[in-house]
N, C-alpha and C positions, 0 to 999 in steps of 0.2 A: 570599130577600132578605138574610138575615143573613150568608150565605156571601159574597154580593156585597159587602156593606158591609165585611166583614173584609178582602176582597181589595183594596178601594179604600183602606182605612186602611193596609194594608201597602204599597201603591203610593205613598201619600203619604209614608210614612216613608222609603221607598227613594229617592224623588225628592229629598227634603230632604237626606238623608245624602250624596247624590252631587252636591250643588250645588258648583260650582267656587268657589274663593276670590274675593273681591271685597269692596270697601268697602260698608258699610251705614250708614244714618243713625245719628247719635250721640245717645243719650238724654241725655247730659250737655249737649249743645247745646240740644236741643228741650225738655227738661223745664222747665216753668214759663214757656216763651216764649209771648208773646202773638202769635197768628197769625191773620191775616185770610185766609180761604180763600173764593174764589168758585167756584160751580159744584158745591156739595155734593150737589145733587139729581141730578147727572149721574153717569155710570158711573165715570170716573176720579176725579171729585171726591169721590164717596162712599167709595171705597177710601182716598183720601188722608185724609179726615176720620178714618176709623177708625185709620189708621196713626199719624197725629199724636196721637190720643188714647192709643195704646199707648206712644208716646214721652213722654207726660206734658205735651204742649203744651196751652195754654189757647186753644181754637179758637172764634173767631167766624166764622160762615159766612153767605154771601149768595148767593142764587140765585132764579130763578123757582120757583114751586111745582112739584113733580114732576108729570109727565104721568100721564094715566089708565093703568090697567093695572099689571102688575108692574114694579117698579123697585128697584134696590139700596138706595136711600135708605130705602124702607119695609121691604123684606125683611130688611135687616141692622140696622135700628133706629139709623140714623145720627143722628137727632135726639136720641138719648140721650147722645151723646158730644160734642156741641158746642152752642154758643148759635146756633141756626139762625134766620136771618131770610129771609123771602120778599119779594123786591123786584126790580124791573126795573132793570138797569144803565143803561137809557136815562133813568131818573128820577134826575137829578143830585142833587136835594135829598135823596132817600132814601139814596143812596150816601154822600153827605157826612155825613149824620147817623150812619150805622152806623160809618163810619170814626172820627168824633168820639167815639162811645161806646166803641169797642173799643181805640183807641189802639194799633194793632198795631206790633210790632217787625219781623215778617216778613210779607210779603204774597205769597200764591200765587194768581195769577189764572188760573183754569181755565174760568170760565164762557164759553160761546160757543154760537153756532148752528153745529153741527159736521157737518151732513149735506149732502153735495154735491147730491144730487137734490132735497132740500128747498130748498136755496139757489137752484136753478133755478126752482122754483115761487114762491119768496118772496125775491127779491133784496134788497128794501128792508129787510125784517126782518133778514136776514143782515148786511148792511152796518151797519145801526143797532146791532145787538148787538155785532158783532165789532170795529167801529172806534169808533163813538161811545160805546159802553159802556166800552171801555178808556180812552178819553179822559176820561170822567167819573170813573172810578176814579183815574186818575193825577192829575187836577186836585184831587181830594179829598185826595190824599196829599201834595201840595206843602206844604212847610214843617212837616210833622208831626214833632214832637219825638220822638226815640227810635227813629226808623225805621232799621232796619239793612240791609234788602235787599228788593227787589221783583222777583219772577220772574213773567213773563208767558208763558203757554204759547201757542205758535202752532201750527205744523203742518209735517210733511214736505212738504206740498203748496205751500209758499210759494215754491219754486224754479221758475224758468222752465224747464220740462221740454221739452227738444228731441227727446225720443224715442230718444236713443241708448242709454239704459239704464245710464248710468254712475252711480256713487254720488255724491250731492251733498255738497260740503263747505260749511262755514259762509260762506265768502267768495263763493260762486257767486251769480250774478244772481238776483233775485227776479222772480216773475211770477205767472201764474195765469189759466187760460182760463175757468173757471167762477166764479160769484159767491163761493162759499165760499173757494176757493183764493186768488182775487184779494183778498178782504177780509182774509184772514189775512196775505198779503204786505203789504197796506197797514197792517195792525195792527203788523206787525214794524217797518216804517219809522216809524210814529207813535211807538212806544215809544222807539226810539233818538233820535228828534228831541226828545221830551219829556225824556229823560234828560239830554241835553246842554244843554237850555234851562233846566230847572227843578230838576234834582237834582245839583248840583255835588259833593256829598259823600256821596250815598247810591247804592250800586250798583243800577242798574235794568237788567234783562237779559231776553232772550227765549230760550226753549228750544223746540226743534223735535223732536217725537216722531213715531214711525212709526205703523203701523196696530196699535193696541193691542187685545189680546184678553184674555179672562179671564171668570170668573164674574160675573154680575150685569148684563151689558149686555143691555138689552131694546129698543134703539133700532130704528127702522125702517130698511130698506135697508142693513143691515150683515150680513155673511156669518154670523157666529156666531149672533146672535139669530134670523136667518132659519132657520138649521139647527135651533135649539132649538124654534122654533115649528113646524117641520115634524115634529119628533119628538113634540111634545105633541099636535098635531092629526092626525098620520098623513097629512098632505098633502105631497107632494114639494116640495122647494125647487127653484126654477128659477134656474139660473146664467146671467147675461147676458153675462159676460166671463170664461169659464172659463180662458183662457190668460193673463190678466193676472197679474202678479207683484207682491207687496206685501212690505214689511219687517214681517212679523208679529212682534209683541212682547208678552210677557205683561205685564199691568198692573203687577205687582209690580216687574218689571225697570224699566219706564218710570218709575214713581213713585220707585223707589230713586234713579235718576239725577236726577230733579227735586229731591228732598230733599237729596241730596249737593251738588248745584249751589247751592241756596239757602244751605246751610251755608258753602260756599266763598266765595260772594259776600259773606256777612256777616263772614267771619273772615280772608280771605286777600286782601291787596292785589294787584291785577294780574290777578285772575281774569277770563278772557274774558267779554265781555258778550253772546255768542251761543253756543249749544251744541246740537249734534245729540245726541239720545239714541235710538239705534236699534240693531238687531242687525247683525252682520256680514252682508254680502250672500250669503255661503255658506249662510245659514240661510233665505233667501227661498224661498217656495213659490208655484207657480201656484195660482190660486183653486180649480181643479178638484181638485188633489192635496190641498189643505188641507181642502176640504169632504168629500172621500172619507174622509180619516183621522178627522175629527171625528165624522161620522155613524157610522163603524165603531166608534169608541170608545163611542158612545152606543147601540150595538146596533141601528141602523136604516140600514145602508148602502144599502138599496134606495130610500131616499127622496131620489133625486137625479135631476133633469131638466135638460137643457141646451137653452136657446133663445137662441143666440148673436146678439147685436146686431151689425149690419153696421157701425155707427159708434157712438162714445161720446165724450162730452166728457171722460171720465176718462182719465188716462194709462195706457198698457198696462203700464208698469213704473215703479216707484218704489223708490229705494234711497238710504239715507243712509250717509255715512262717519262712524262714531262714534269715530274715533281720538283726536280732541281730548278727548272725555269720558274715555276710557280713560287717557290720559296725564295729564290735569289733575286728575281726580277719583278715580282709582283704581277707576272704575266698570267693570263688565262685565255683559253680559247673561248670566244664569245659567239661566233656564228657557227654553232654546232648542229650536227644532224640535219633536220629538215631546213633549218634556217640557212645553212650553207648551200644546200641544193636549190632552195628558192631563190637566193641571191644570184646564183650562177645562171639559173634559167632566165631571170629577169634581164640580165645583161645581154644575153644572146637574143632574146626576143626584141629588145630595143635595137640591137645591131641589125637584126634581120629586117626591122621596120625602117631602117635608114636614119635613125636618130643620130645626133651629134655625140659621138662616143668620147671625145675629149671632155666635153662638158659633163656627161653622165658619169664617166669613170672618176673624174675629180670630185664630183658631188658625193659619190660613194665613199671616197677617202675622207672627205670633210665630215660626213655624217658619222663614220666610224671614229674619227678623231674627236668628235663632239663639237665641231665648229659650226654645225647647222642642224 
């Protein structure tokens, strides 16, 4: 076990050392900044809360309570780094009161019902959370003094996917076949309508991210958590769409783009009001190849089964064109391909070994930020 841990630590140092150059969030901007973050009990939201704390921000966070079972919010002690509130975005009065108390300068809206298959089972909840919840938040922010920028996270699935496999650009038409995708497209339209109607002097924008991976995701019906559950239980994972291709992106790359975008909105006039944050299509991998590599990194390559579905509501290929983020923000994906999968596997191996995940997760953030 000790030898394996030393090997993992060496791999971590090597990966960080070899990170290509690219902009990272500025502590001089975020330090002391009052930030309202929604979705801190979710995967990306928990990482974001920890990163904002490292940058010195004063974070008020709003989300539903974490679901049962393991979750990053509990495993990494996110409640220790922010003023965390459990409330439903559908409850307009509660949202308005939290906004009134926190008086945010920057708002990062990540809370959502983000699972496609769950949206098929519960379309009403999905639409209520993703559209009406966003409306309640934006209504609460209207006429708020001192508000510098609002960034709403939507999805790479907002685009009308014609199946041709091309990389979507920000100006492409929106759509969505399943309730999740359609609700996120509607949310995107809602945000830009509200921005033009009620926020004449405050930048309000949407950001569209790809399939985000990394340590701490325990959601249902997602490839990485399903692989982790297979390793923990010894029961093979069943792949439904092994040939599907996704823009896999490490959570730190994705959040780096979000935070840089929020900075630009608050400080640079003329920053675009919609942005793709995703890897170059050259780094996309089919589901089967991704699962094979992740399970191999975790030492259980045999835990793989294929039961291909003849039809699926989900698109066979998704890809984003991130050139605007590269040109506008100086952002680039740094943990790409095998590096993203390796970093993800290391986190779960440490978690499974019972290590201090608050310490380890914050160390990963610091290393990415270049602080150690």
